[in-house]
BAFI-3210 file (N, C-alpha, C; in Angstrom, 3 decimals, decimal comma, padded with zeros to 6 digits):
// residues 60
n [1|2|3|4|5|6|7|8|9|10|11|12|13|14|15|16|17|18|19|20|21|22|23|24|25|26|27|28|29|30|31|32|33|34|35|36|37|38|39|40|41|42|43|44|45|46|47|48|49|50|51|52|53|54|55|56|57|58|59|60]
n.u [121,509|122,012|120,782|120,286|119,228|117,270|115,757|115,599|113,965|111,619|110,567|110,048|108,205|105,845|105,540|104,327|102,682|100,978|100,571|099,253|096,990|096,119|095,398|093,670|091,553|091,108|090,209|088,112|086,111|086,516|085,688|084,562|084,152|087,660|088,132|089,823|092,621|092,984|093,297|095,277|096,837|097,345|098,268|100,334|101,403|101,506|103,935|105,365|106,187|107,095|109,699|110,920|110,698|111,743|114,607|115,580|115,281|117,685|119,498|120,368]
n.v [106,521|106,629|109,702|109,219|106,701|106,450|108,113|106,240|104,711|105,773|106,191|104,004|102,930|105,123|103,927|101,213|101,770|102,963|100,464|099,140|100,247|099,868|097,554|097,775|098,920|096,587|094,521|095,211|095,569|092,725|091,235|093,258|094,796|096,605|098,391|098,463|097,292|099,841|101,785|100,531|101,224|104,324|104,652|103,710|105,051|107,813|107,376|106,715|109,351|110,655|110,111|110,476|113,077|113,608|113,078|115,000|116,903|116,111|116,119|117,901]
n.w [103,820|100,670|098,425|095,721|095,871|097,260|096,062|094,009|094,733|095,776|093,375|092,636|094,100|093,409|090,575|091,404|092,946|090,920|089,102|091,128|090,856|088,430|088,381|089,822|089,140|086,796|088,459|089,666|087,731|087,304|089,885|091,629|094,192|094,550|096,736|098,875|097,465|096,108|098,320|099,522|097,005|096,943|099,662|098,709|096,720|098,093|099,994|098,437|097,523|099,354|099,888|097,643|098,068|100,229|099,148|097,981|099,306|101,035|099,060|098,665]
ca.u [121,036|122,463|119,675|119,856|118,952|116,062|114,980|115,159|113,137|110,305|109,912|109,587|107,597|105,255|105,443|104,022|101,444|100,536|100,207|098,220|095,357|095,250|095,037|091,979|090,266|090,438|089,617|087,045|085,497|086,314|084,841|083,507|084,538|088,743|088,350|090,976|093,828|092,875|093,722|096,965|097,929|097,541|099,273|102,193|101,920|101,949|105,052|106,873|106,506|107,740|110,872|111,234|110,794|113,237|115,778|115,636|116,312|119,116|120,506|120,164]
ca.v [106,071|107,789|110,169|108,445|105,471|106,912|108,823|105,832|103,743|106,408|106,401|102,823|102,880|105,124|102,808|100,049|102,485|103,275|099,208|098,837|101,025|099,709|096,191|097,742|098,338|095,349|093,569|095,587|094,975|091,248|090,862|093,705|095,795|096,976|099,619|097,512|097,553|101,558|102,450|100,161|102,105|105,564|105,109|103,294|106,599|109,020|106,779|106,835|110,689|111,522|109,498|111,798|114,605|113,814|112,547|115,847|117,904|115,345|116,496|120,364]
ca.w [102,599|099,425|097,996|094,276|095,930|098,220|095,021|093,068|095,827|095,567|091,837|092,135|094,398|092,996|090,043|092,092|093,029|089,333|089,062|091,947|090,739|087,451|088,680|090,938|087,775|086,535|089,729|090,125|086,783|086,960|090,673|092,434|095,632|094,770|097,267|099,348|096,744|095,809|099,243|099,259|095,674|097,220|100,732|098,347|096,266|099,084|100,377|097,378|096,904|100,661|099,543|096,282|098,463|101,375|098,469|096,618|100,272|100,998|097,912|098,162]
c.u [122,021|121,308|119,250|119,169|117,752|115,556|114,591|113,493|111,763|109,898|109,027|108,466|105,601|104,955|104,312|102,484|100,859|099,629|098,992|096,940|095,122|094,969|094,015|090,983|090,217|090,116|088,387|086,130|085,171|084,862|083,924|084,300|086,254|088,740|090,024|092,718|093,909|093,453|095,023|097,838|098,017|098,454|100,533|102,425|102,111|103,416|105,985|107,219|107,145|109,048|111,423|111,676|111,955|114,553|116,389|115,954|117,649|120,090|121,438|122,097]
c.v [107,310|108,640|109,612|107,291|105,698|107,365|107,464|104,912|104,501|106,400|105,154|102,436|103,709|104,593|101,722|100,970|102,425|101,771|098,800|099,379|100,339|098,210|096,300|097,339|097,239|094,088|093,954|095,235|093,559|090,577|091,967|094,482|095,855|098,104|099,407|097,959|098,891|102,122|102,022|101,271|103,444|105,879|104,429|104,634|107,588|108,385|107,213|108,391|111,298|111,157|110,225|113,093|114,705|113,655|114,169|117,344|117,432|116,441|117,772|120,577]
c.w [101,358|098,646|096,777|094,875|096,642|097,041|094,185|093,615|095,823|094,408|091,887|092,723|093,829|091,480|090,015|092,210|092,074|088,828|089,637|091,856|089,127|087,514|089,182|090,204|087,070|087,103|089,940|089,052|086,555|088,516|091,951|093,439|095,722|095,362|098,491|098,809|096,241|096,712|099,751|098,205|095,929|098,570|099,834|097,485|097,448|099,766|099,355|097,179|097,723|100,290|098,667|096,788|098,811|100,519|098,142|097,988|100,748|099,964|097,490|098,805]
res [m|h|p|v|v|v|r|s|l|g|l|a|m|m|g|l|a|v|a|l|l|g|f|a|v|f|f|g|m|k|f|g|n|p|l|g|i|i|v|t|g|v|f|v|a|i|g|g|y|a|l|v|n|a|a|d|k|l|a|k]
***
């Protein structure tokens, strides 16, 4: 895949992670235990960060 596409995908995943963490805070206030959503958000953020890094390496 093209580095720009990979980078965009990574940034989109990081944005999704932020949205998931925000949702987890809201969910936690309403229903209690948001731990699963927080863990998912962290993993999505790590995956997005890895994609952005990979795209930067490919672009050089």
